C-alpha positions as a Markdown table, in Angstrom:
| # | Residue | x | y | z |
|---|---|---|---|---|
| 1 | Met | 24.1 | -13.3 | 1.0 |
| 2 | Ala | 22.5 | -10.0 | 0.1 |
| 3 | Thr | 19.1 | -11.5 | 0.9 |
| 4 | Ala | 20.2 | -12.4 | 4.4 |
| 5 | Ile | 21.6 | -8.9 | 4.9 |
| 6 | Tyr | 18.3 | -7.2 | 3.8 |
| 7 | Leu | 16.3 | -9.6 | 5.9 |
| 8 | Glu | 18.5 | -9.1 | 9.0 |
| 9 | His | 18.2 | -5.3 | 8.7 |
| 10 | Tyr | 14.5 | -5.4 | 8.2 |
| 11 | Leu | 14.0 | -7.7 | 11.2 |
| 12 | Asp | 16.1 | -5.3 | 13.3 |
| 13 | Ser | 13.9 | -2.4 | 12.3 |
| 14 | Ile | 10.7 | -4.1 | 13.3 |
| 15 | Glu | 12.0 | -5.6 | 16.6 |
| 16 | Asn | 10.2 | -3.0 | 18.7 |
| 17 | Leu | 7.1 | -2.8 | 16.5 |
| 18 | Pro | 5.0 | -5.3 | 18.5 |
| 19 | Cys | 5.7 | -3.5 | 21.8 |
| 20 | Glu | 4.8 | -0.1 | 20.2 |
| 21 | Leu | 1.6 | -1.5 | 18.8 |
| 22 | Gln | 0.6 | -3.1 | 22.1 |
| 23 | Arg | 1.2 | 0.2 | 23.9 |
| 24 | Asn | -1.0 | 2.1 | 21.5 |
| 25 | Phe | -3.7 | -0.5 | 21.6 |
| 26 | Thr | -3.6 | -0.4 | 25.4 |
| 27 | Leu | -3.9 | 3.4 | 25.4 |
| 28 | Met | -6.8 | 3.2 | 23.0 |
| 29 | Arg | -8.6 | 0.7 | 25.2 |
| 30 | Asp | -8.0 | 2.9 | 28.2 |
| 31 | Leu | -9.5 | 5.9 | 26.3 |
| 32 | Asp | -12.5 | 3.8 | 25.4 |
| 33 | Asn | -13.1 | 2.9 | 29.1 |
| 34 | Arg | -12.8 | 6.5 | 30.2 |
| 35 | Thr | -15.2 | 7.6 | 27.4 |
| 36 | Glu | -17.7 | 5.0 | 28.6 |
| 37 | Glu | -17.4 | 6.2 | 32.1 |
| 38 | Lys | -18.1 | 9.8 | 31.0 |
| 39 | Lys | -21.1 | 8.7 | 28.9 |
| 40 | Ala | -22.5 | 7.0 | 32.0 |
| 41 | Glu | -21.9 | 10.2 | 33.9 |
| 42 | Ile | -23.7 | 12.3 | 31.2 |
| 43 | Asp | -26.7 | 9.9 | 31.3 |
| 44 | Lys | -26.9 | 10.2 | 35.1 |
| 45 | Leu | -26.7 | 14.1 | 35.0 |
| 46 | Ala | -29.3 | 14.2 | 32.2 |
| 47 | Glu | -31.7 | 12.0 | 34.2 |
| 48 | Glu | -31.2 | 14.2 | 37.3 |
| 49 | Tyr | -31.8 | 17.4 | 35.3 |
| 50 | Val | -35.0 | 16.1 | 33.7 |
| 51 | Ala | -36.3 | 14.8 | 37.1 |
| 52 | Asn | -35.5 | 18.0 | 39.0 |
| 53 | Val | -35.7 | 20.7 | 36.3 |
| 54 | Lys | -39.0 | 22.1 | 37.7 |
| 55 | Asn | -37.6 | 22.5 | 41.2 |
| 56 | Leu | -34.3 | 24.1 | 40.1 |
| 57 | Ala | -33.6 | 27.8 | 40.1 |
| 58 | Ser | -32.3 | 29.5 | 37.0 |
| 59 | Gln | -28.7 | 29.6 | 38.2 |
| 60 | Gln | -28.9 | 25.9 | 39.2 |
| 61 | Arg | -30.1 | 24.9 | 35.8 |
| 62 | Val | -27.3 | 26.7 | 34.2 |
| 63 | Glu | -24.8 | 25.0 | 36.5 |
| 64 | His | -26.3 | 21.6 | 35.8 |
| 65 | Leu | -26.2 | 22.1 | 32.1 |
| 66 | Gln | -22.6 | 23.3 | 32.3 |
| 67 | Lys | -21.7 | 20.0 | 34.0 |
| 68 | Ile | -23.2 | 18.1 | 31.2 |
| 69 | Gln | -21.4 | 20.2 | 28.6 |
| 70 | Asn | -18.1 | 19.7 | 30.4 |
| 71 | Ala | -18.6 | 16.0 | 30.4 |
| 72 | Tyr | -19.4 | 16.0 | 26.6 |
| 73 | Ser | -16.2 | 18.1 | 26.1 |
| 74 | Lys | -14.2 | 15.4 | 27.9 |
| 75 | Cys | -15.7 | 12.7 | 25.7 |
| 76 | Lys | -14.7 | 14.6 | 22.6 |
| 77 | Glu | -11.2 | 15.1 | 24.0 |
| 78 | Phe | -10.9 | 11.3 | 24.6 |
| 79 | Ser | -12.2 | 10.6 | 21.1 |
| 80 | Asp | -9.7 | 13.0 | 19.5 |
| 81 | Asp | -6.9 | 11.4 | 21.4 |
| 82 | Lys | -8.0 | 7.9 | 20.2 |
| 83 | Val | -8.1 | 9.1 | 16.6 |
| 84 | Gln | -4.6 | 10.5 | 16.9 |
| 85 | Leu | -3.4 | 7.2 | 18.3 |
| 86 | Ala | -5.1 | 5.3 | 15.5 |
| 87 | Met | -3.4 | 7.5 | 12.9 |
| 88 | Gln | -0.1 | 7.1 | 14.6 |
| 89 | Thr | -0.5 | 3.3 | 14.6 |
| 90 | Tyr | -1.4 | 3.3 | 11.0 |
| 91 | Glu | 1.6 | 5.4 | 10.0 |
| 92 | Met | 3.9 | 3.3 | 12.1 |
| 93 | Val | 2.9 | 0.1 | 10.3 |
| 94 | Asp | 2.8 | 1.9 | 6.9 |
| 95 | Lys | 6.3 | 3.1 | 7.3 |
| 96 | His | 7.6 | -0.4 | 7.7 |
| 97 | Ile | 5.6 | -1.7 | 4.8 |
| 98 | Arg | 7.1 | 1.1 | 2.6 |
| 99 | Arg | 10.6 | 0.2 | 3.8 |
| 100 | Leu | 10.0 | -3.4 | 2.9 |
| 101 | Asp | 8.8 | -2.5 | -0.6 |
| 102 | Ala | 11.9 | -0.3 | -1.1 |
| 103 | Asp | 14.3 | -2.9 | 0.2 |
| 104 | Leu | 12.7 | -5.5 | -2.2 |
| 105 | Ala | 13.0 | -3.1 | -5.1 |
| 106 | Arg | 16.7 | -2.4 | -4.3 |
| 107 | Phe | 17.4 | -6.1 | -3.9 |
| 108 | Glu | 15.9 | -6.8 | -7.3 |
| 109 | Asn | 17.9 | -4.0 | -8.8 |
| 110 | Glu | 21.1 | -5.4 | -7.5 |
| 111 | Leu | 20.1 | -8.9 | -8.7 |
| 112 | Lys | 19.5 | -7.5 | -12.2 |
| 113 | Glu | 23.0 | -5.8 | -12.2 |
| 114 | Lys | 24.7 | -9.0 | -11.1 |
| 115 | Leu | 22.9 | -11.0 | -13.9 |
| 116 | Glu | 24.0 | -8.4 | -16.5 |
| 117 | Leu | 27.5 | -8.4 | -15.1 |
| 118 | Ser | 27.7 | -12.2 | -15.2 |
| 119 | Gly | 26.4 | -12.2 | -18.8 |
| 120 | Cys | 29.2 | -9.8 | -19.8 |
| 121 | Glu | 31.9 | -12.0 | -18.1 |
| 122 | Ser | 30.6 | -15.1 | -19.8 |
| 123 | Thr | 30.9 | -13.3 | -23.2 |
| 124 | Asp | 34.4 | -12.2 | -22.4 |
| 125 | Gly | 35.4 | -15.7 | -21.3 |
| 126 | Arg | 34.1 | -17.2 | -24.6 |
| 127 | Gly | 36.1 | -14.7 | -26.6 |
| 128 | Leu | 39.3 | -15.5 | -24.6 |
| 129 | Lys | 39.0 | -19.2 | -25.1 |
| 130 | Lys | 38.4 | -18.9 | -28.8 |
| 131 | Ser | 41.5 | -16.7 | -29.2 |
| 132 | Asp | 43.6 | -19.2 | -27.2 |
| 133 | Leu | 42.3 | -21.9 | -29.5 |
| 134 | Arg | 43.4 | -20.0 | -32.6 |
| 135 | Val | 46.9 | -19.4 | -31.1 |
| 136 | Gln | 47.2 | -23.2 | -30.5 |
| 137 | Arg | 46.1 | -24.0 | -34.0 |
| 138 | Asp | 48.7 | -21.5 | -35.4 |
| 139 | Lys | 51.4 | -23.1 | -33.3 |
| 140 | Arg | 50.5 | -26.5 | -34.6 |
| 141 | Gly | 50.5 | -25.2 | -38.2 |
| 142 | Ser | 53.9 | -23.6 | -37.8 |
| 143 | Arg | 55.4 | -26.9 | -36.7 |
| 144 | Gly | 54.4 | -28.4 | -40.1 |
| 145 | Arg | 51.9 | -30.9 | -38.8 |
| 146 | Gly | 49.4 | -29.6 | -41.2 |
| 147 | Arg | 46.5 | -30.6 | -38.9 |
| 148 | Lys | 43.4 | -28.4 | -39.1 |
| 149 | Gly | 41.3 | -27.8 | -36.2 |
| 150 | Ser | 38.2 | -30.1 | -36.3 |
| 151 | Asp | 35.1 | -30.2 | -34.3 |
| 152 | Glu | 36.8 | -32.5 | -31.8 |
| 153 | Asp | 39.5 | -29.9 | -31.1 |
| 154 | Ser | 37.0 | -27.2 | -30.0 |
| 155 | Pro | 35.2 | -27.7 | -26.8 |
| 156 | Arg | 31.4 | -28.2 | -27.0 |
| 157 | Lys | 29.8 | -25.6 | -24.9 |
| 158 | Lys | 26.3 | -24.3 | -24.9 |
| 159 | Lys | 25.9 | -20.7 | -25.7 |
| 160 | Ile | 25.1 | -18.7 | -22.6 |
| 161 | Lys | 23.2 | -15.5 | -23.2 |
| 162 | Ser | 21.5 | -13.3 | -20.5 |
| 163 | Ser | 17.9 | -12.9 | -21.3 |
| 164 | Pro | 16.6 | -9.3 | -21.2 |
| 165 | Asp | 13.1 | -10.5 | -20.5 |
| 166 | Leu | 14.3 | -12.3 | -17.4 |
| 167 | Thr | 16.2 | -9.3 | -16.0 |
| 168 | Glu | 13.4 | -6.9 | -16.8 |
| 169 | Ala | 10.9 | -9.2 | -15.1 |
| 170 | Leu | 13.2 | -9.3 | -12.0 |
| 171 | Leu | 12.9 | -5.5 | -11.7 |
| 172 | Pro | 9.4 | -4.3 | -12.5 |
| 173 | Met | 9.8 | -1.1 | -10.5 |
| 174 | Gln | 12.4 | 1.2 | -9.0 |
| 175 | Pro | 12.6 | 2.1 | -5.3 |
| 176 | Ser | 11.3 | 5.6 | -6.0 |
| 177 | Asp | 8.3 | 4.1 | -7.8 |
| 178 | Val | 7.5 | 2.0 | -4.7 |
| 179 | Leu | 7.7 | 5.0 | -2.4 |
| 180 | Asp | 5.3 | 7.0 | -4.6 |
| 181 | Met | 2.7 | 4.3 | -4.6 |
| 182 | Pro | -0.5 | 5.4 | -2.7 |
| 183 | Val | -1.2 | 3.2 | 0.4 |
| 184 | Asp | -4.8 | 3.6 | 1.3 |
| 185 | Pro | -6.7 | 0.3 | 1.3 |
| 186 | Asn | -9.6 | 1.9 | 3.1 |
| 187 | Glu | -10.5 | 4.4 | 0.3 |
| 188 | Pro | -14.2 | 3.8 | -0.7 |
| 189 | Thr | -15.1 | 2.6 | -4.2 |
| 190 | Tyr | -18.0 | 3.8 | -6.3 |
| 191 | Cys | -19.7 | 3.3 | -9.7 |
| 192 | Leu | -20.5 | 0.1 | -11.6 |
| 193 | Cys | -16.8 | -0.5 | -12.1 |
| 194 | His | -16.2 | -0.5 | -8.3 |
| 195 | Gln | -13.2 | 1.9 | -8.5 |
| 196 | Val | -12.2 | 4.9 | -6.4 |
| 197 | Ser | -13.5 | 8.4 | -7.3 |
| 198 | Tyr | -11.7 | 10.1 | -10.2 |
| 199 | Gly | -12.5 | 12.6 | -12.9 |
| 200 | Glu | -16.1 | 13.9 | -13.3 |
| 201 | Met | -18.8 | 12.0 | -11.4 |
| 202 | Ile | -22.6 | 12.2 | -11.1 |
| 203 | Gly | -24.8 | 11.3 | -8.2 |
| 204 | Cys | -28.0 | 9.2 | -8.6 |
| 205 | Asp | -31.1 | 11.1 | -7.5 |
| 206 | Asn | -32.6 | 8.0 | -5.9 |
| 207 | Pro | -32.0 | 8.4 | -2.2 |
| 208 | Asp | -32.0 | 4.6 | -1.7 |
| 209 | Cys | -29.4 | 4.0 | -4.5 |
| 210 | Pro | -26.8 | 1.5 | -3.1 |
| 211 | Ile | -24.0 | 3.0 | -5.3 |
| 212 | Glu | -24.8 | 6.7 | -5.3 |
| 213 | Trp | -21.9 | 8.0 | -7.4 |
| 214 | Phe | -20.9 | 7.1 | -11.0 |
| 215 | His | -18.1 | 8.0 | -13.4 |
| 216 | Phe | -19.3 | 9.9 | -16.5 |
| 217 | Ala | -17.6 | 7.4 | -18.8 |
| 218 | Cys | -19.1 | 4.3 | -17.1 |
| 219 | Val | -22.7 | 5.6 | -17.7 |
| 220 | Asp | -22.1 | 7.0 | -21.2 |
| 221 | Leu | -22.2 | 10.7 | -20.1 |
| 222 | Ala | -20.2 | 13.5 | -21.6 |
| 223 | Thr | -21.8 | 16.4 | -19.7 |
| 224 | Lys | -24.0 | 16.7 | -16.7 |
| 225 | Pro | -27.7 | 16.2 | -17.7 |
| 226 | Lys | -30.3 | 18.7 | -16.8 |
| 227 | Gly | -32.9 | 17.8 | -14.1 |
| 228 | Lys | -32.9 | 14.6 | -12.1 |
| 229 | Trp | -30.7 | 11.7 | -13.2 |
| 230 | Phe | -31.1 | 8.1 | -12.2 |
| 231 | Cys | -28.4 | 5.4 | -12.7 |
| 232 | Pro | -29.1 | 2.4 | -14.9 |
| 233 | Arg | -29.8 | 0.1 | -12.0 |
| 234 | Cys | -32.4 | 2.4 | -10.4 |
| 235 | Thr | -33.9 | 3.1 | -13.8 |
| 236 | Gln | -34.5 | -0.7 | -14.3 |
| 237 | Glu | -36.0 | -1.0 | -10.8 |
| 238 | Lys | -38.4 | 1.9 | -11.6 |
| 239 | Lys | -39.5 | 0.2 | -14.8 |
| 240 | Lys | -40.2 | -3.1 | -12.9 |
| 241 | Lys | -42.5 | -1.3 | -10.5 |
């Protein structure tokens, strides 16, 4: 039941997401078209200027160059608007991803609490049944029957115990942990370990090095060496030559 509620709320929250994404993509496409038109206009103005520069007066040259500069400014304005739209689109999707992660964490937390509660109820139930059984035995003994409770008198039930490993596995993280997780799949990776940049790093002095930057620990460095430094891969390539 709880799963259906979480799913229903999440689907309601993303109901308008496709329309919003389509609107942003349409605006970005329109900005692309307007930028291409401005670029064609700049090319045309530049060709006219080069062809007629010798025949233009000083003031005419300034005016012509000003037109080209204004066209470039418009192109930059369109590009900035497109970047803002792209960032807005990314944040829009990222917001829903974070909400989904938080809802999943909350659902797992509730599931863990229910499992723990059901385990406690099972323990209480077993204690109650055993006490009832002892009362019944005492009553039978007081009647003088002299019968002792045997294995046949007690119900055979398997011992139910909530596993802490199971409940802990169901909740590997809290909602706050999910919200604090960095969400940037486009962050570049470096070094031989193919990880993101962290700590102290050193750059290879080979301008054609495909990796460029390396973590100190990955290349067995404690301090920055003096002079030029080449990574292990580039050093091997130089030895082969």
